[in-house]
ZADO-29366 format. One record per residue: x, y, z of N, C-alpha, C, CB in turn; residue number from 1; residue in one letter. Coordinates in steps of 0.02 Angstrom, whole numbers, m for minus. Glycine has a CB too. Layout:
ZADO-29366
{{X, Y, Z}, {X, Y, Z}, {X, Y, Z}, {X, Y, Z}, NUM, "a"}
...
END
This chain:
ZADO-29366
{{1726, m1581, 562}, {1799, m1598, 575}, {1824, m1620, 497}, {1807, m1667, 639}, 1, "m"}
{{1883, m1588, 482}, {1913, m1593, 416}, {1966, m1655, 427}, {1950, m1518, 392}, 2, "n"}
{{1949, m1719, 415}, {1989, m1772, 428}, {2025, m1801, 359}, {1946, m1825, 462}, 3, "t"}
{{2077, m1828, 349}, {2093, m1856, 298}, {2079, m1927, 281}, {2147, m1846, 294}, 4, "p"}
{{2085, m1947, 218}, {2058, m2010, 208}, {2095, m2068, 245}, {2057, m2023, 137}, 5, "d"}
{{2054, m2114, 275}, {2084, m2154, 335}, {2113, m2222, 280}, {2011, m2181, 409}, 6, "i"}
{{2165, m2240, 304}, {2193, m2294, 263}, {2192, m2360, 299}, {2264, m2276, 243}, 7, "t"}
{{2187, m2357, 369}, {2192, m2411, 404}, {2135, m2406, 473}, {2271, m2417, 422}, 8, "t"}
{{2104, m2461, 487}, {2064, m2454, 549}, {2079, m2511, 593}, {1988, m2451, 535}, 9, "i"}
{{2082, m2495, 657}, {2086, m2548, 705}, {2011, m2544, 739}, {2152, m2537, 761}, 10, "l"}
{{1968, m2591, 728}, {1902, m2581, 730}, {1888, m2601, 815}, {1861, m2631, 669}, 11, "g"}
{{1822, m2584, 831}, {1791, m2600, 892}, {1796, m2672, 901}, {1722, m2577, 894}, 12, "k"}
{{1810, m2682, 968}, {1817, m2753, 981}, {1877, m2788, 978}, {1781, m2785, 942}, 13, "g"}
{{1926, m2757, 944}, {1994, m2776, 931}, {2034, m2758, 985}, {2020, m2748, 870}, 14, "s"}
{{2100, m2777, 992}, {2148, m2756, 1042}, {2218, m2771, 1004}, {2138, m2798, 1117}, 15, "a"}
{{2264, m2736, 1024}, {2329, m2732, 1000}, {2373, m2700, 1053}, {2331, m2694, 937}, 16, "f"}
{{2436, m2742, 1064}, {2493, m2728, 1108}, {2556, m2722, 1064}, {2502, m2786, 1163}, 17, "d"}
{{2583, m2663, 1071}, {2649, m2658, 1037}, {2674, m2584, 1000}, {2645, m2715, 982}, 18, "g"}
{{2704, m2592, 948}, {2718, m2522, 926}, {2690, m2524, 856}, {2798, m2501, 930}, 19, "k"}
{{2667, m2458, 839}, {2621, m2449, 774}, {2655, m2400, 745}, {2543, m2428, 782}, 20, "l"}
{{2675, m2403, 683}, {2697, m2346, 637}, {2667, m2361, 570}, {2778, m2339, 631}, 21, "t"}
{{2655, m2297, 543}, {2608, m2301, 483}, {2621, m2230, 441}, {2524, m2309, 509}, 22, "f"}
{{2596, m2228, 383}, {2589, m2174, 340}, {2517, m2161, 325}, {2628, m2186, 278}, 23, "e"}
{{2494, m2100, 313}, {2429, m2080, 309}, {2385, m2072, 363}, {2401, m2116, 273}, 24, "g"}
{{2335, m2095, 378}, {2286, m2091, 428}, {2262, m2156, 450}, {2234, m2052, 407}, 25, "a"}
{{2264, m2164, 518}, {2243, m2221, 551}, {2192, m2204, 599}, {2296, m2255, 582}, 26, "v"}
{{2130, m2243, 600}, {2077, m2234, 658}, {2087, m2296, 702}, {1995, m2228, 630}, 27, "r"}
{{2083, m2288, 764}, {2077, m2341, 821}, {2009, m2332, 851}, {2136, m2333, 881}, 28, "i"}
{{1977, m2392, 846}, {1911, m2396, 888}, {1914, m2441, 943}, {1852, m2418, 847}, 29, "d"}
{{1964, m2475, 935}, {1974, m2543, 990}, {2026, m2524, 1043}, {2006, m2619, 949}, 30, "g"}
{{2042, m2565, 1068}, {2094, m2558, 1121}, {2175, m2565, 1092}, {2078, m2619, 1179}, 31, "e"}
{{2217, m2516, 1122}, {2289, m2518, 1101}, {2336, m2504, 1155}, {2303, m2469, 1046}, 32, "f"}
{{2384, m2526, 1166}, {2429, m2525, 1214}, {2498, m2530, 1190}, {2415, m2574, 1258}, 33, "s"}
{{2552, m2480, 1200}, {2615, m2485, 1175}, {2637, m2415, 1159}, {2619, m2530, 1117}, 34, "g"}
{{2658, m2411, 1096}, {2682, m2347, 1061}, {2655, m2342, 990}, {2761, m2342, 1058}, 35, "e"}
{{2646, m2266, 982}, {2621, m2251, 905}, {2670, m2193, 882}, {2534, m2223, 900}, 36, "i"}
{{2695, m2204, 824}, {2742, m2158, 791}, {2717, m2143, 717}, {2817, m2190, 792}, 37, "r"}
{{2708, m2092, 691}, {2695, m2076, 625}, {2699, m2004, 604}, {2636, m2099, 611}, 38, "t"}
{{2707, m1992, 531}, {2713, m1926, 508}, {2634, m1902, 494}, {2764, m1925, 439}, 39, "q"}
{{2592, m1958, 492}, {2525, m1949, 477}, {2476, m1924, 534}, {2502, m2011, 453}, 40, "g"}
{{2414, m1948, 521}, {2358, m1926, 561}, {2336, m1989, 604}, {2298, m1896, 513}, 41, "t"}
{{2326, m1979, 682}, {2292, m2035, 712}, {2237, m2003, 735}, {2328, m2074, 766}, 42, "l"}
{{2192, m2044, 725}, {2111, m2039, 746}, {2092, m2088, 805}, {2060, m2059, 680}, 43, "i"}
{{2074, m2064, 862}, {2060, m2111, 917}, {1990, m2092, 920}, {2103, m2102, 988}, 44, "v"}
{{1948, m2161, 901}, {1876, m2155, 895}, {1840, m2148, 963}, {1849, m2215, 859}, 45, "g"}
{{1777, m2146, 974}, {1743, m2133, 1031}, {1746, m2201, 1076}, {1670, m2108, 1012}, 46, "e"}
{{1745, m2266, 1046}, {1751, m2325, 1072}, {1817, m2346, 1099}, {1731, m2364, 1028}, 47, "t"}
{{1874, m2312, 1073}, {1932, m2327, 1088}, {1963, m2323, 1165}, {1962, m2290, 1047}, 48, "a"}
{{2018, m2362, 1170}, {2042, m2365, 1241}, {2117, m2375, 1236}, {2008, m2425, 1283}, 49, "e"}
{{2150, m2318, 1238}, {2227, m2326, 1217}, {2269, m2296, 1280}, {2248, m2279, 1140}, 50, "i"}
{{2324, m2339, 1288}, {2369, m2334, 1345}, {2434, m2334, 1299}, {2362, m2398, 1406}, 51, "k"}
{{2466, m2274, 1280}, {2519, m2262, 1231}, {2556, m2209, 1243}, {2497, m2255, 1168}, 52, "a"}
{{2621, m2210, 1213}, {2658, m2146, 1205}, {2643, m2128, 1134}, {2739, m2152, 1220}, 53, "q"}
{{2623, m2070, 1118}, {2595, m2061, 1046}, {2638, m1995, 1025}, {2502, m2049, 1043}, 54, "i"}
{{2667, m2008, 950}, {2701, m1959, 917}, {2668, m1949, 857}, {2770, m1973, 907}, 55, "v"}
{{2644, m1906, 827}, {2604, m1896, 765}, {2610, m1821, 738}, {2529, m1913, 780}, 56, "a"}
{{2596, m1810, 672}, {2585, m1751, 644}, {2528, m1716, 677}, {2575, m1761, 575}, 57, "a"}
{{2474, m1753, 666}, {2400, m1733, 685}, {2369, m1779, 732}, {2354, m1730, 624}, 58, "r"}
{{2337, m1772, 789}, {2313, m1818, 845}, {2233, m1798, 845}, {2355, m1802, 925}, 59, "i"}
{{2189, m1829, 830}, {2114, m1819, 841}, {2087, m1869, 903}, {2072, m1836, 767}, 60, "i"}
{{2064, m1847, 947}, {2048, m1890, 997}, {1968, m1880, 1021}, {2101, m1877, 1054}, 61, "v"}
{{1926, m1939, 1017}, {1850, m1937, 1036}, {1860, m1985, 1087}, {1789, m1958, 976}, 62, "e"}
{{1899, m2045, 1093}, {1896, m2091, 1146}, {1935, m2080, 1211}, {1916, m2150, 1120}, 63, "g"}
{{1979, m2123, 1239}, {2012, m2122, 1306}, {2088, m2136, 1291}, {1980, m2178, 1358}, 64, "v"}
{{2118, m2096, 1304}, {2190, m2103, 1296}, {2225, m2084, 1370}, {2216, m2052, 1232}, 65, "v"}
{{2269, m2132, 1380}, {2314, m2125, 1438}, {2377, m2131, 1409}, {2303, m2175, 1495}, 66, "r"}
{{2420, m2081, 1417}, {2492, m2071, 1398}, {2510, m2012, 1370}, {2512, m2116, 1354}, 67, "g"}
{{2572, m1992, 1350}, {2584, m1924, 1323}, {2581, m1917, 1248}, {2650, m1900, 1345}, 68, "d"}
{{2552, m1869, 1233}, {2542, m1848, 1159}, {2585, m1795, 1133}, {2475, m1824, 1148}, 69, "l"}
{{2615, m1807, 1083}, {2654, m1768, 1046}, {2634, m1755, 971}, {2716, m1795, 1051}, 70, "t"}
{{2626, m1696, 955}, {2606, m1681, 877}, {2639, m1624, 850}, {2530, m1667, 868}, 71, "a"}
{{2665, m1629, 788}, {2698, m1581, 764}, {2657, m1531, 726}, {2746, m1608, 729}, 72, "t"}
{{2589, m1545, 717}, {2546, m1501, 681}, {2490, m1483, 734}, {2517, m1536, 612}, 73, "e"}
{{2454, m1529, 768}, {2393, m1507, 807}, {2365, m1581, 842}, {2332, m1467, 750}, 74, "s"}
{{2343, m1553, 895}, {2304, m1601, 944}, {2223, m1585, 947}, {2337, m1590, 1023}, 75, "i"}
{{2186, m1625, 929}, {2108, m1599, 940}, {2079, m1655, 978}, {2061, m1586, 866}, 76, "e"}
{{2054, m1634, 1036}, {2012, m1672, 1091}, {1948, m1654, 1084}, {2031, m1658, 1164}, 77, "i"}
{{1904, m1698, 1058}, {1835, m1696, 1033}, {1794, m1734, 1092}, {1827, m1734, 955}, 78, "h"}
{{1725, m1698, 1110}, {1690, m1730, 1162}, {1664, m1799, 1138}, {1633, m1686, 1187}, 79, "a"}
{{1661, m1841, 1169}, {1679, m1867, 1244}, {1735, m1878, 1268}, {1658, m1920, 1259}, 80, "p"}
{{1791, m1860, 1234}, {1857, m1889, 1240}, {1871, m1883, 1319}, {1914, m1849, 1191}, 81, "a"}
{{1921, m1925, 1345}, {1952, m1917, 1401}, {2039, m1928, 1388}, {1918, m1968, 1451}, 82, "r"}
{{2063, m1876, 1411}, {2150, m1874, 1391}, {2169, m1878, 1453}, {2189, m1802, 1351}, 83, "v"}
{{2216, m1925, 1475}, {2255, m1925, 1544}, {2333, m1931, 1522}, {2230, m1993, 1599}, 84, "y"}
{{2369, m1866, 1522}, {2439, m1874, 1511}, {2455, m1802, 1485}, {2458, m1936, 1459}, 85, "g"}
{{2513, m1798, 1467}, {2542, m1733, 1444}, {2535, m1726, 1375}, {2613, m1724, 1461}, 86, "n"}
{{2528, m1662, 1349}, {2517, m1636, 1277}, {2571, m1598, 1266}, {2453, m1594, 1264}, 87, "l"}
{{2598, m1601, 1192}, {2652, m1552, 1170}, {2627, m1543, 1096}, {2736, m1581, 1178}, 88, "a"}
{{2607, m1487, 1081}, {2588, m1465, 1006}, {2588, m1391, 1002}, {2513, m1492, 981}, 89, "s"}
{{2606, m1372, 923}, {2599, m1300, 916}, {2522, m1283, 914}, {2637, m1274, 850}, 90, "p"}
{{2479, m1318, 918}, {2408, m1305, 901}, {2367, m1356, 953}, {2392, m1323, 814}, 91, "a"}
{{2317, m1329, 981}, {2270, m1378, 1033}, {2200, m1341, 1029}, {2300, m1381, 1124}, 92, "l"}
{{2162, m1396, 1021}, {2079, m1385, 1028}, {2052, m1433, 1076}, {2037, m1397, 956}, 93, "e"}
{{2012, m1402, 1131}, {1989, m1447, 1169}, {1915, m1429, 1180}, {2030, m1452, 1229}, 94, "i"}
{{1867, m1471, 1159}, {1804, m1459, 1154}, {1763, m1468, 1221}, {1781, m1499, 1103}, 95, "q"}
{{1723, m1432, 1234}, {1674, m1430, 1293}, {1649, m1491, 1289}, {1617, m1377, 1292}, 96, "r"}
{{1650, m1531, 1350}, {1618, m1590, 1367}, {1666, m1649, 1362}, {1559, m1600, 1325}, 97, "g"}
{{1735, m1629, 1356}, {1793, m1679, 1350}, {1836, m1669, 1420}, {1844, m1662, 1277}, 98, "s"}
{{1869, m1713, 1432}, {1904, m1713, 1491}, {1986, m1714, 1470}, {1878, m1777, 1537}, 99, "v"}
{{2019, m1669, 1507}, {2096, m1672, 1498}, {2133, m1665, 1562}, {2120, m1618, 1450}, 100, "f"}
{{2157, m1710, 1587}, {2202, m1701, 1649}, {2279, m1720, 1631}, {2174, m1751, 1712}, 101, "e"}
{{2326, m1670, 1641}, {2392, m1673, 1632}, {2412, m1597, 1620}, {2409, m1722, 1573}, 102, "g"}
{{2470, m1588, 1588}, {2508, m1523, 1572}, {2514, m1513, 1502}, {2578, m1521, 1601}, 103, "s"}
{{2519, m1461, 1470}, {2517, m1445, 1407}, {2568, m1396, 1378}, {2457, m1426, 1397}, 104, "c"}
{{2607, m1418, 1329}, {2667, m1368, 1309}, {2639, m1343, 1237}, {2753, m1411, 1303}, 105, "q"}
{{2640, m1272, 1233}, {2624, m1250, 1159}, {2672, m1192, 1155}, {2541, m1228, 1142}, 106, "m"}
{{2733, m1206, 1133}, {2777, m1142, 1117}, {2796, m1134, 1044}, {2845, m1145, 1157}, 107, "d"}
{{2747, m1168, 1003}, {2768, m1155, 931}, {2799, m1221, 897}, {2825, m1095, 930}, 108, "g"}
{{2834, m1261, 946}, {2862, m1325, 927}, {2839, m1379, 972}, {2937, m1322, 926}, 109, "s"}
{{2834, m1440, 958}, {2815, m1486, 1001}, {2875, m1511, 1041}, {2781, m1537, 967}, 110, "s"}
{{2933, m1492, 1031}, {2994, m1526, 1067}, {3010, m1586, 1039}, {2983, m1539, 1139}, 111, "g"}
{{2984, m1614, 977}, {2993, m1680, 940}, {2979, m1666, 876}, {2951, m1738, 963}, 112, "a"}
{{3015, m1697, 827}, {2990, m1709, 758}, {2994, m1783, 738}, {3030, m1666, 707}, 113, "s"}
{{2956, m1795, 692}, {2959, m1872, 663}, {3001, m1871, 606}, {2888, m1903, 639}, 114, "v"}
{{3035, m1910, 604}, {3087, m1937, 555}, {3042, m1972, 506}, {3146, m1989, 590}, 115, "a"}
{{3065, m1982, 432}, {3018, m2017, 394}, {3016, m2105, 403}, {3035, m1996, 321}, 116, "p"}
{{3064, m2124, 446}, {3048, m2196, 471}, {3008, m2198, 531}, {3111, m2236, 486}, 117, "n"}
{{2971, m2138, 554}, {2929, m2146, 605}, {2953, m2141, 668}, {2900, m2198, 599}, 118, "g"}
{{3024, m2130, 676}, {3061, m2123, 738}, {3054, m2039, 763}, {3144, m2149, 723}, 119, "q"}
{{3042, m2045, 823}, {3042, m1964, 848}, {3111, m1939, 859}, {3002, m1952, 921}, 120, "a"}
{{3116, m1878, 842}, {3189, m1843, 860}, {3168, m1789, 912}, {3231, m1804, 788}, 121, "r"}
{{3199, m1796, 959}, {3192, m1743, 1017}, {3239, m1679, 1005}, {3215, m1777, 1091}, 122, "r"}
{{3201, m1627, 1002}, {3240, m1556, 1007}, {3262, m1539, 1069}, {3199, m1498, 986}, 123, "r"}
{{3319, m1508, 1070}, {3352, m1484, 1128}, {3313, m1421, 1146}, {3430, m1471, 1116}, 124, "e"}
{{3304, m1420, 1217}, {3265, m1356, 1248}, {3311, m1289, 1226}, {3259, m1362, 1343}, 125, "p"}
{{3269, m1242, 1222}, {3307, m1180, 1204}, {3332, m1151, 1273}, {3258, m1125, 1162}, 126, "k"}
{{3384, m1129, 1277}, {3425, m1093, 1336}, {3435, m1021, 1323}, {3499, m1124, 1347}, 127, "t"}
{{3423, m986, 1375}, {3448, m919, 1374}, {3512, m905, 1371}, {3430, m890, 1421}, 128, "a"}
{{3549, m850, 1334}, {3619, m849, 1332}, {3639, m819, 1406}, {3646, m804, 1265}, 129, "p"}
{{3695, m826, 1422}, {3725, m809, 1478}, {3727, m730, 1479}, {3791, m843, 1481}, 130, "p"}
{{3717, m702, 1541}, {3714, m625, 1539}, {3774, m613, 1595}, {3629, m588, 1562}, 131, "t"}
{{3815, m558, 1585}, {3865, m535, 1622}, {3840, m469, 1670}, {3922, m520, 1571}, 132, "d"}
{{3813, m494, 1713}, {3791, m444, 1767}, {3817, m457, 1826}, {3722, m439, 1778}, 133, "v"}
{{3845, m385, 1845}, {3898, m397, 1912}, {3844, m386, 1965}, {3973, m334, 1923}, 134, "a"}
{{3860, m423, 2025}, {3813, m424, 2082}, {3818, m354, 2111}, {3830, m483, 2137}, 135, "p"}
{{3752, m341, 2133}, {3747, m268, 2177}, {3777, m274, 2239}, {3672, m242, 2193}, 136, "s"}
{{3813, m230, 2269}, {3833, m214, 2336}, {3814, m170, 2375}, {3883, m205, 2339}, 137, "t"}
END
């Protein structure tokens, strides 16, 4: 697994409830509940229990996540991970031995981007142009 240098760790046995924004890479091995937004990488360790809406450039999951995950680059679900929620990412890897329950959107864009301040920006869905087709009689 090619992971960036981790700048912050929320260690095993710790618990946090709230909103987390950061730059670089963060690893969570404890409990987290709330919202996570970043242009960086989130690593969910094997002992982590997360209940959150997550928007990041890259998300790597080895623990348990309940909530929707949106990545602008990729989502990786490594065994023995368990993910319960919806995924949106242009690239997805789910290893054998992990669990994923939810829906997945992979259309080359995740539907959201992350602004420099860590706030998500929702892209409008693509709509087909109207067609002028006369009804058949």
